Backbone bond lengths (Angstrom), bond angles and torsions (degrees), N, CA, C in turn:
res aa  C-N    CA-C-N  psi(-1)  N-CA   C-N-CA  omega(-1)  CA-C   N-CA-C  phi
1 M - - - 1.423 - - 1.511 111.25 -
2 K 1.342 110.27 151.38 1.432 116.47 -179.53 1.501 110.39 -73.39
3 T 1.234 111.14 144.28 1.449 115.16 176.79 1.540 109.15 -84.44
4 K 1.225 113.05 167.17 1.466 118.43 -178.05 1.501 111.43 -61.84
5 I 1.322 116.91 -34.08 1.473 121.27 -179.47 1.504 108.31 -67.60
6 E 1.350 116.44 -42.98 1.503 119.99 -177.77 1.560 108.84 -63.95
7 E 1.304 113.68 -40.58 1.464 120.20 178.73 1.519 109.87 -60.04
8 L 1.278 116.09 -47.52 1.454 121.25 -179.39 1.549 110.92 -64.95
9 Q 1.391 114.79 -38.65 1.473 117.48 177.44 1.530 111.26 -62.73
10 G 1.318 116.17 -39.42 1.483 121.74 179.46 1.519 110.32 -63.02
11 E 1.333 113.86 -45.26 1.497 117.95 179.76 1.539 109.05 -66.18
12 L 1.327 116.71 -34.88 1.463 119.93 179.82 1.531 109.55 -66.11
13 E 1.296 115.98 -44.15 1.493 121.33 178.86 1.540 111.75 -61.69
14 N 1.351 114.02 -41.48 1.476 117.45 178.50 1.535 110.07 -66.54
15 S 1.274 116.09 -41.60 1.473 119.98 178.46 1.520 110.18 -64.85
16 M 1.353 118.40 -36.97 1.451 120.48 178.84 1.544 109.82 -66.98
17 R 1.369 116.90 -39.82 1.479 119.33 179.32 1.528 108.78 -64.34
18 E 1.319 115.32 -44.41 1.462 118.92 178.66 1.525 109.89 -61.72
19 C 1.329 115.97 -42.89 1.439 121.36 179.94 1.494 109.89 -63.81
20 S 1.341 118.64 -40.91 1.451 121.47 177.27 1.557 111.57 -60.66
21 G 1.320 116.42 -42.13 1.467 121.79 177.75 1.501 109.87 -64.39
22 L 1.338 116.92 -42.96 1.472 121.16 178.25 1.524 109.99 -66.43
23 T 1.292 117.68 -36.83 1.466 119.36 178.95 1.548 110.25 -63.66
24 Q 1.337 116.05 -41.70 1.470 120.08 177.27 1.539 110.02 -63.12
25 E 1.333 114.22 -44.15 1.475 117.59 178.59 1.499 111.44 -62.75
26 L 1.368 117.47 -39.14 1.433 121.32 177.50 1.519 110.03 -63.87
27 E 1.295 120.25 -41.82 1.445 123.97 178.40 1.558 109.75 -61.23
28 D 1.310 117.34 -44.07 1.488 122.77 177.91 1.525 109.76 -60.15
29 L 1.358 116.04 -45.74 1.482 119.78 177.85 1.518 112.46 -63.33
30 K 1.349 116.89 -38.50 1.453 119.84 176.87 1.540 111.45 -61.92
31 K 1.350 117.54 -41.98 1.469 121.63 177.02 1.527 110.16 -62.85
32 I 1.326 118.81 -44.31 1.456 121.14 178.33 1.487 110.19 -62.15
33 H 1.335 118.18 -44.24 1.455 122.89 177.31 1.505 112.62 -59.34
34 E 1.334 117.11 -43.82 1.492 121.66 179.60 1.538 110.96 -63.43
35 A 1.350 114.84 -40.15 1.468 120.23 176.61 1.516 112.02 -62.37
36 C 1.354 115.06 -41.79 1.482 119.49 178.82 1.494 110.52 -65.38
37 V 1.354 116.65 -43.27 1.475 119.79 -179.90 1.497 110.15 -63.31
38 K 1.344 117.35 -42.21 1.467 122.19 179.22 1.553 110.52 -61.01
39 E 1.316 115.23 -46.08 1.491 120.31 179.52 1.555 110.03 -62.67
40 R 1.360 114.45 -43.49 1.467 118.26 179.39 1.522 111.43 -59.14
41 N 1.324 115.69 -44.93 1.468 121.35 -179.48 1.509 110.84 -63.58
42 E 1.355 116.51 -40.67 1.480 119.41 179.57 1.548 109.96 -64.33
43 L 1.352 115.67 -41.69 1.467 119.55 178.08 1.535 112.02 -64.99
44 R 1.335 116.34 -38.55 1.443 120.75 176.68 1.521 111.27 -62.09
45 A 1.375 114.72 -42.55 1.439 120.91 179.70 1.542 111.56 -64.44
46 K 1.365 115.69 -42.16 1.446 119.76 178.44 1.543 109.93 -64.49
47 L 1.332 117.15 -44.50 1.440 120.64 178.24 1.497 112.85 -61.01
48 S 1.341 115.21 -43.02 1.453 121.07 178.47 1.549 110.46 -61.84
49 A 1.323 114.74 -42.42 1.490 118.67 179.69 1.529 108.72 -65.43
50 K 1.337 117.70 -39.75 1.504 118.55 -179.79 1.511 109.73 -66.17
51 K 1.371 117.57 -40.68 1.468 120.87 176.97 1.469 111.48 -61.65
52 L 1.351 116.79 -42.91 1.434 123.39 179.13 1.525 108.39 -64.65
53 Q 1.334 117.89 -43.44 1.472 120.29 179.63 1.524 109.20 -64.27
54 S 1.331 116.65 -45.50 1.462 120.85 178.47 1.526 112.25 -60.86
55 T 1.326 117.67 -42.67 1.453 121.57 175.99 1.492 110.48 -63.52
56 S 1.361 117.23 -42.65 1.435 121.16 -179.26 1.518 110.19 -63.46
57 L 1.372 117.06 -43.16 1.416 118.54 179.20 1.518 112.24 -65.21
58 R 1.362 116.61 -39.54 1.441 120.92 176.03 1.539 112.47 -59.13
59 L 1.312 113.70 -42.72 1.499 118.63 179.31 1.543 109.56 -65.79
60 E 1.320 114.79 -40.77 1.494 119.11 -179.71 1.524 110.78 -63.64
61 V 1.345 115.87 -43.14 1.485 121.00 178.33 1.538 108.90 -62.88
62 D 1.357 115.92 -46.62 1.461 117.31 179.80 1.535 112.20 -59.52
63 Q 1.373 115.47 -39.72 1.449 119.13 -179.03 1.539 110.24 -66.01
64 L 1.351 115.97 -41.33 1.490 120.49 178.78 1.519 109.94 -63.86
65 L 1.316 117.02 -40.02 1.497 120.49 -179.42 1.550 108.31 -66.26
66 A 1.284 116.98 -39.84 1.477 118.94 179.61 1.516 109.28 -66.99
67 E 1.333 119.80 -40.30 1.438 123.36 178.83 1.554 108.65 -64.53
68 L 1.336 116.88 -42.60 1.478 120.79 179.22 1.547 109.64 -62.48
69 A 1.296 118.03 -44.81 1.462 119.85 178.09 1.542 111.19 -60.64
70 A 1.299 116.44 -42.38 1.466 121.00 178.66 1.536 110.36 -63.24
71 T 1.335 116.02 -42.85 1.475 121.09 180.00 1.532 109.56 -64.37
72 K 1.349 115.58 -43.61 1.433 119.07 178.38 1.487 111.54 -59.20
73 E 1.304 117.75 -42.16 1.462 123.26 179.92 1.504 109.40 -63.42
74 V 1.332 118.24 -42.09 1.460 122.07 177.43 1.552 111.61 -60.34
75 V 1.343 113.89 -45.83 1.479 119.33 -179.27 1.517 109.93 -65.22
76 V 1.317 117.27 -45.99 1.462 119.67 179.61 1.517 111.06 -60.31
77 N 1.316 116.50 -43.83 1.501 120.21 177.40 1.506 111.44 -63.86
78 R 1.317 117.33 -40.74 1.477 119.82 177.99 1.533 110.51 -65.19
79 L 1.326 118.60 -39.71 1.462 120.72 177.12 1.526 110.93 -64.96
80 K 1.321 117.55 -35.71 1.450 121.07 178.46 1.547 108.93 -66.37
81 D 1.333 114.44 -38.43 1.478 119.87 178.55 1.521 108.62 -62.71
82 L 1.310 116.90 -34.73 1.466 122.11 -178.00 1.566 110.79 -84.49
83 G 1.283 116.07 -2.31 1.488 118.03 178.29 1.519 112.10 87.74
84 V 1.344 118.39 27.36 1.463 121.48 -179.58 1.541 108.15 -116.24
85 R 1.296 116.38 134.52 1.479 121.27 174.08 1.515 105.36 -123.62
86 I 1.309 114.10 146.80 1.481 118.70 176.44 1.523 108.68 -119.20
87 R 1.303 115.11 126.07 1.440 120.99 179.01 1.525 108.66 -137.34
88 E 1.362 114.73 124.70 1.440 119.93 -179.37 1.505 113.23 53.58
89 G 1.329 117.71 36.74 1.442 124.13 178.73 1.500 115.15 75.68
90 R 1.289 118.51 8.65 1.468 123.15 177.14 1.496 111.40 -110.37
91 Y 1.322 116.52 141.66 1.441 122.30 -177.43 1.525 110.40 -92.80
92 Y 1.321 116.16 128.17 1.452 124.06 175.07 1.509 107.92 -110.28
93 I 1.311 116.41 126.68 1.490 122.07 -176.35 1.557 108.60 -108.36
94 Y 1.310 114.46 131.99 1.477 120.32 179.28 1.515 108.26 -64.70
95 S 1.316 117.08 115.95 1.480 125.25 -178.91 1.499 109.21 -136.31
96 P 1.347 119.53 78.31 1.490 120.15 -174.54 1.506 113.73 -63.54
97 N 1.307 120.08 -21.53 1.483 121.89 -176.75 1.536 112.99 -99.81
98 H 1.334 117.15 4.60 1.476 118.84 179.56 1.484 109.16 -75.48
99 P 1.346 117.24 136.37 1.457 119.98 -176.28 1.539 113.99 -71.65
100 H 1.336 118.66 -16.86 1.463 120.39 -176.39 1.555 110.65 -130.39
101 P 1.337 116.33 67.16 1.481 115.87 177.38 1.509 109.76 -74.25
102 N 1.320 117.13 164.38 1.433 121.71 -178.13 1.515 112.49 -88.69
103 A 1.298 117.70 -166.49 1.495 121.60 -177.01 1.510 112.78 -64.33
104 L 1.313 118.46 -19.80 1.464 120.97 -177.79 1.569 109.13 -74.22
105 G 1.296 117.90 -7.48 1.450 120.86 177.79 1.537 112.55 110.37
106 K 1.307 116.18 -92.58 1.452 117.98 -175.57 1.563 111.74 -110.07
107 Y 1.355 113.38 32.65 1.499 118.78 -179.56 1.512 108.92 -114.67
108 V 1.367 113.99 149.25 1.458 119.17 -179.94 1.543 105.36 -134.42
109 L 1.328 116.31 142.17 1.444 120.63 177.83 1.527 110.55 -59.13
110 R 1.305 116.11 136.29 1.441 121.48 -176.45 1.533 112.76 -54.58
111 Y 1.361 116.04 -45.12 1.468 117.37 -176.92 1.515 112.12 -66.51
112 R 1.329 119.84 -25.95 1.474 120.51 175.23 1.532 109.01 -69.92
113 L 1.335 116.48 -38.40 1.475 118.19 176.93 1.522 112.18 -65.40
114 V 1.335 116.71 -36.67 1.466 119.98 178.12 1.506 110.53 -62.70
115 V 1.359 116.39 -43.85 1.448 122.75 -179.94 1.552 108.89 -67.78
116 D 1.325 116.94 -44.19 1.471 119.84 178.21 1.492 111.96 -53.70
117 K 1.349 116.19 -46.42 1.460 123.31 -178.50 1.540 109.64 -64.99
118 N 1.340 116.50 -43.16 1.458 119.64 -179.25 1.499 114.25 -66.55
119 L 1.312 115.98 -38.58 1.496 122.29 178.95 1.528 111.96 -78.19
120 G 1.327 116.56 -24.34 1.446 118.82 -177.76 1.495 110.98 80.52
121 R 1.318 117.98 19.61 1.500 123.20 179.96 1.532 107.98 -155.51
122 F 1.318 114.74 164.06 1.462 119.77 174.03 1.493 110.56 -80.31
123 L 1.328 117.21 137.31 1.452 120.05 172.76 1.522 110.62 -67.91
124 H 1.312 115.66 142.04 1.468 120.28 175.49 1.543 107.51 -72.99
125 P 1.308 117.85 148.01 1.476 119.70 178.71 1.545 115.09 -54.21
126 S 1.330 116.52 -27.24 1.464 119.67 -179.69 1.528 111.05 -78.87
127 E 1.329 119.08 -14.92 1.448 121.39 -179.68 1.540 109.45 -82.44
128 Q 1.331 114.69 135.36 1.465 121.70 179.63 1.538 109.68 -107.79
129 V 1.332 114.71 154.42 1.478 118.66 176.30 1.509 105.43 -116.18
130 H 1.346 114.64 123.64 1.489 121.86 -179.73 1.522 108.84 -101.62
131 H 1.354 115.07 134.49 1.464 120.26 174.67 1.537 107.55 -89.56
132 I 1.279 116.85 109.75 1.477 123.61 -172.33 1.521 112.74 -56.88
133 N 1.375 116.15 -42.41 1.445 119.29 -177.89 1.524 112.63 -86.53
134 G 1.314 118.02 3.45 1.492 121.60 178.92 1.484 114.98 78.98
135 N 1.308 119.04 0.64 1.470 121.40 179.76 1.536 108.96 -97.95
136 P 1.300 118.81 109.13 1.482 121.65 -173.46 1.539 111.95 -74.12
137 T 1.303 118.59 -2.42 1.457 120.19 176.86 1.532 110.01 -101.96
138 D 1.312 118.25 -5.00 1.454 121.62 -178.97 1.529 107.91 -92.66
139 D 1.315 115.36 91.30 1.472 121.05 -173.81 1.557 112.86 -98.29
140 R 1.302 117.55 27.42 1.472 117.84 172.77 1.514 108.78 -70.21
141 I 1.286 115.36 144.03 1.469 121.07 -174.79 1.532 112.71 -59.18
142 E 1.383 116.67 -34.34 1.458 119.85 178.35 1.495 112.87 -68.00
143 N 1.346 119.41 -15.56 1.454 124.56 178.41 1.530 112.27 -97.25
144 L 1.308 118.82 1.12 1.438 121.13 -174.78 1.531 110.50 -114.18
145 Q 1.343 114.46 138.76 1.476 120.24 -178.71 1.527 107.10 -136.72
146 V 1.337 115.19 128.61 1.468 121.92 179.07 1.509 109.72 -87.06
147 M 1.357 115.95 135.72 1.444 119.54 178.05 1.558 108.30 -156.13
148 S 1.296 114.31 171.13 1.495 118.13 -179.83 1.564 107.43 -79.35
149 R 1.326 113.42 165.28 1.495 116.35 179.45 1.513 111.49 -59.40
150 S 1.338 117.68 -42.92 1.460 120.08 -177.25 1.546 109.91 -65.64
151 E 1.362 116.85 -40.66 1.488 119.42 176.78 1.529 111.16 -61.48
152 H 1.318 114.61 -42.49 1.476 120.01 -178.63 1.526 110.21 -65.26
153 A 1.294 117.25 -45.24 1.478 121.82 177.79 1.510 111.54 -61.00
154 R 1.343 117.47 -43.70 1.440 123.88 179.70 1.529 110.12 -62.71
155 L 1.325 116.25 -44.19 1.457 120.59 -179.45 1.534 109.86 -62.22
156 H 1.296 118.40 -46.47 1.456 121.02 -179.04 1.522 112.18 -66.74
157 C 1.318 118.43 -32.32 1.450 122.77 174.97 1.518 108.92 -66.16
158 E 1.326 118.72 -43.52 1.455 122.26 179.86 1.541 109.29 -65.33
159 L 1.309 117.03 -40.89 1.495 121.13 178.91 1.522 110.18 -62.25
160 R 1.357 116.94 -44.04 1.472 120.09 179.46 1.541 111.17 -64.62
161 N 1.330 116.55 -41.08 1.450 118.98 178.76 1.512 113.12 -66.80
162 A 1.352 114.08 -38.31 1.479 116.32 176.89 1.542 110.94 -67.06
163 A 1.285 117.61 -34.97 1.474 120.46 177.77 1.531 111.23 -65.98
164 K 1.330 116.35 -33.53 1.507 119.86 -179.20 1.521 108.50 -69.81
165 R 1.347 117.97 -29.77 1.443 120.86 -176.99 1.522 111.34 -78.09
166 L 1.334 117.24 -19.34 1.484 120.02 -178.95 1.519 109.73 -72.35
167 P 1.391 116.28 147.63 1.477 117.04 171.35 1.536 111.29 -59.96
168 A 1.293 116.12 154.45 1.497 121.02 -176.97 1.520 111.28 -56.01
169 S 1.329 118.72 -37.55 1.474 120.59 -179.74 1.516 112.52 -65.26
170 K 1.336 117.26 -31.54 1.474 119.30 178.60 1.487 110.64 -75.75
171 Q 1.350 118.67 -34.30 1.461 122.79 -178.27 1.511 110.75 -64.83
172 K 1.336 116.78 -31.05 1.473 120.41 -177.35 1.524 110.17 -85.94
173 G 1.316 117.61 -0.31 1.470 121.32 178.47 1.505 113.03 84.49
174 Q 1.305 118.64 24.65 1.464 120.78 -179.24 1.514 111.25 -96.02
């Protein structure tokens, strides 16, 4: 029969084998844990870079918008210095000697001045100028047509009615 010492030695060997297996398992778990930590850190770095990039882009856009606003202010002030005002997308030119200035006082709509010059006379206040292509900022003489107030009103009424008859996709320019 085994002695108590032999029995204890056998148990010790079994425990050591188990411990060796557990040690290997522990090493495998450590490697998995290290891989997870590395991946987490890489993901954090990528996220941080994206946030930094996003913040950087936002700052760049804000800076460009500020520059654009400053540029617009410079342009508007320069136009004012030159006697030009812009209201509702239409250009008003300072013309103190014009016989028919508008409500701004000594200003006349640019397209009226273009037509005045082309006709060689001042338009009568009852005469209207129609923008053929519908763009009120396109003041080329070939886009301007002189007509009476009633003709102009009738034309715009016809254009609105024609637009209502178009399918919705055509109205949006598709």
